[in-house]
N, C-alpha and C positions, 0 to 999 in steps of 0.2 A: 504493500500500500504506500509506504514512504517513497519507494521508487516512482510509483505512478504519479504521486503528488509533485515530486521533483520535476518529472518530465513535463507535466501540465504547466507548472510555473515557468519552466524554461521556454516552452513553446509560446506562452503569452508574452514573455519578455522579448522573444525574437520578433513576434508580430508587431509589438510596440516600436521596436527599433526600426524595423522595415518601413512602417508607416511614417515614422519621423523622417527617414531618409527621403521618401517620396515627397513629403511636404517641402523639404529643403530644395528639391530639384524643381518643383513646380513654381515656388515663389516664396518671398520672405514676408513674414508678418511685421509690417512697418510699425505697428502700434507700440511694440516693446522697444524697438531700436531708435525711435524718433524723439524720445523724451529730451527736451532741451536742444534739439537739432532741427535744422531746416534745410531741405534740399530742393533745388529747382530742377524739374524734369519735364519731359515732353510726354503728354498722354498718348494712349494707343501704343505704349511700349517704345516710343521713339523709333530709332532704327530706320530701316529701308522701307520706302513706299514708292508708288508710281502715280504720276499725274499726266496722262496722255494729252497732247495738244494737237490742234489742226495746223497745217502749214500756212498760216495767215499772219499778217502783221499785228493783229489786235492784241491788246493786253488782256491776259487772263489771270485769275487769282485763285490760289489755294490757301487753306488755313489749317492750323493745328493748335491744340490747347497746351499752354504751359501751366504746370501745376506746382504749387509749393507743398512738398510732402513734409508734414509736421503733425505732431500729436494735437496741437491746438492752433486755431486760425491765427495768422499773424496779427499783432496789435498795432502795426504801423504799415504804411505803404511800402511796397518793395518794387524797386526798379530792376527789371531784367533786361540786359543788353544782349541782343542776338547778333550773329555775324555769319557771313558767307565764308566758309572755311575750306579752302582747297586741300589743305593737309589732311583733313579728316577723309575727304574723298580719296586721296592717294592711299591712305591707310586701308580704306575699305577695298580699293582695287587690289592692293597687295594681299589682303586677307582672303578675298573671294576669287581672285584670278580674273577680275573683270577689267574693262578698259573705259570707264566713264570719263567724259570730258566735262569741264565746267561749262554750264549753260551761261552764255556771255551776257544775257540781258535779264538781270534780276534786281528787284528792289524789295527790301523788307519794309513794309508800310509802318508797322507799329514798333518803333525802335528809338529809344528804349520802351519796353512794355511795362505799364504800371499795373501791378496787382494790388488792389485796394485793401486797406486794413479790414480785418474781419472776413475776408474772402481768401480763397486758396488758388484761384486760377483765372486766366484770361486768354483770349485768342490772339495769335499772331497771324497776320495776313501777309502773303508773299506774292508779288506780281512778277510774271515773266511775259515777254513779248518778242516780236520779230522771229517767230518760228519759220516764217517764209524765207528768211535769209540763211537758214541752216540746212545742212545735209541730213535728210531723214534717215540715212544709213548709219550716221554716227550715234553713239550712245551718250546722251547728255544727262547731267545731274545738277540739281540745285542743293548743295550741301549746307544746311542751316544748323547752327549750333547755338547753345546757350554759352555766351562768352564770359559773362559775369553777372553778379546780382548784389544788391545792397543789403545792409542790415544783417550781415552774418550768414546769408543764405549761400550754400555751397552748390555750384552747378554740377549736375551729374556728368559722367564721362561721355564725350561726344559720340563714341561708337556704341554706347549703350543707351541710357534714357535721356542723355543730354544732347542728342542730335536728331534731326529729321533729314535723312538722306533721301531727297525726293528725286527719283529718276523722272526725266521729262522726255518720254518717247514722242517723236513727231510722226504723225500718221502719213501714209503714202500720199504724196501730193498729186498723183495722177489718177487715183481712184475716184469714181463718181459717175454721174450721168452725162452722156454725150449725144448730140444730134449727129446722126450718121447719114452722110449723103455719098453715094457712089454707085458701083455696079460690079457685076460679075460678067466678064466677057467670055462667052462660050463659043467654041469653034463652029458650031452649027446653029445653035439657038440664038446667037447674037448677044446684044446687050441686055442684061437682066438688071434693071435699076433697083436701088436701095434708097429709102428715105424714111428713117425711123429713129427712135430713141433707144440707145443701148446703155447698159451699165458696165463700166470697167471695174472689176473687183481686184482687191489686193492679193498678190502672191508673196511679195516681199517689199522691202523699202523702195525698190526702183522698178518693180515689175507688176503689170496688171494683166488680167485676162478678160476677153470679151467673147460673148457667145455668138458664134457664127461669123462668117465673112461673106457679105452679100447674102444670097440665099443658100450658101454652102453651109451644111449643118455642123461642121467641125469648129471647135473653139480656136481662138487666136491669142497667143501669149505675146505681150509686147514688153520688151526690156529696154529701158532708157539707158543709154551709155553716157560716158563722159566725153565722147568724141563730138566735136561740134562742126557745123557748117554754117555759112552765112546765106540766108534766104531773103532776098529783097531788103538787105541791110540789117536784118535781125539775126543774132546769133542763136542757132537752134541746136538741139541735141539729136544725134543720130540714134535710131532705135533698131533693135533686132526683133524680127517677128518669127514665131514658131507656131506651126499648125499642131494643135492638140486634139487627139482622139478623145471625145468626151466619155466614151465607154470605158476607156482604160485610164484616162488622165495623163497619158504619156504622149510624147511627140510622135507624129507620124514618121515612120522610119526612113521613108524615101519618097521621091517624086514631088517634093515641095521646095519652095525657096522664095527669095525676095529679090527685087530688081534694084540696081544701082542708080538707074535713071528712069524717068517716066516711061512706062510701057502700057499701052491701052488704047482707048478710043479718044482721040484728040478733040472730037466734036461732041462727046457725051458729057453730061453734067456729073460731077463738077469739072469744068474745063481747067486744066492745070495752069497755074500762073507762071511756073518755071518747070524745068525738067527734074528738079530735086524731089526725092521721095524718101519715105521711111525716116521721118524726123518728127521731133516735137518742138513746137514753138512756145516757149514759156511766157511770151507776152500775150499772145492771143489765146493760149491754152488749146492749141489745135494739134492733132496728130494727122499726118499724111502717110497712108500705108499703101504699099503696092507690092503684091506678091503673086505667086502662082502655085497651082497643084496639078497633078497628072502630067508628068514629064512627056508622055507619049503624044498627048494632044493638049497642050497647056490651057488651063482655065485661068484667065487673068483676073485678078481682084484689085480694085482701086477704090479707096475710101478716104474721105476727109471727115474726121471726128472733131466736133467743136464742143467744148465743155459748156454745159448748161448752168 
């Protein structure tokens, strides 16, 4: 009997210790450790977050809550100074193996932030703008930290509760709805015109896909390159087109391609303004696409897609 009692007591002790360890891993009970101390921290556990933006010049705003962790509400106003801190972003990149760049257009609106006596928190608002001037394929971050605080308040560590490392991904600038005017030139059926609205959907930061090419049922993937040409005085970006089989989602293995200069019906709408094809005009937001399929008897496709 004594052995059984000893085993039960040992088992209960082990359970108690195990549960205590789990609690330590999940979080700390601030109530017992905060007596006489005050810490400035960012709510929602601080750390890494993401705020997607559209590729437009407009100013957009995100916000987060700064909290004073203490056992009693502060008895006087506290000034919390925020900062954009590149070093914290560099440390995060080193820790996580990422390659974030500093978002170049940032303003902290509430700085310093005042947390009034008798309260524990207040919101910080951060503005970013000019996403249209940045490369959507780059990874940008707005690394905001608590730099200092008054009246004996200690800022939390920037890579922990004292930082808001806000990734600012820029959406694909080419995705959206387009008015499509063009045709498919068939060797026997002639010109088959197209005039409709199509949606270009995102594949990655520089690639979109559109359903069909003329009345040809296969999808067309359009990748904007860094190569440029000048069309009627405007610097445009060359594009590569790939015919995609919608049944498999894979490129058609053979018998398709794109032209280097205009090939089609010179008298059919839209009549080409120049012989340049397969480019994107960033000023007018227009794609000019010219390709073919069926190498034995080429079906020529020519379309001008204008952003709506």
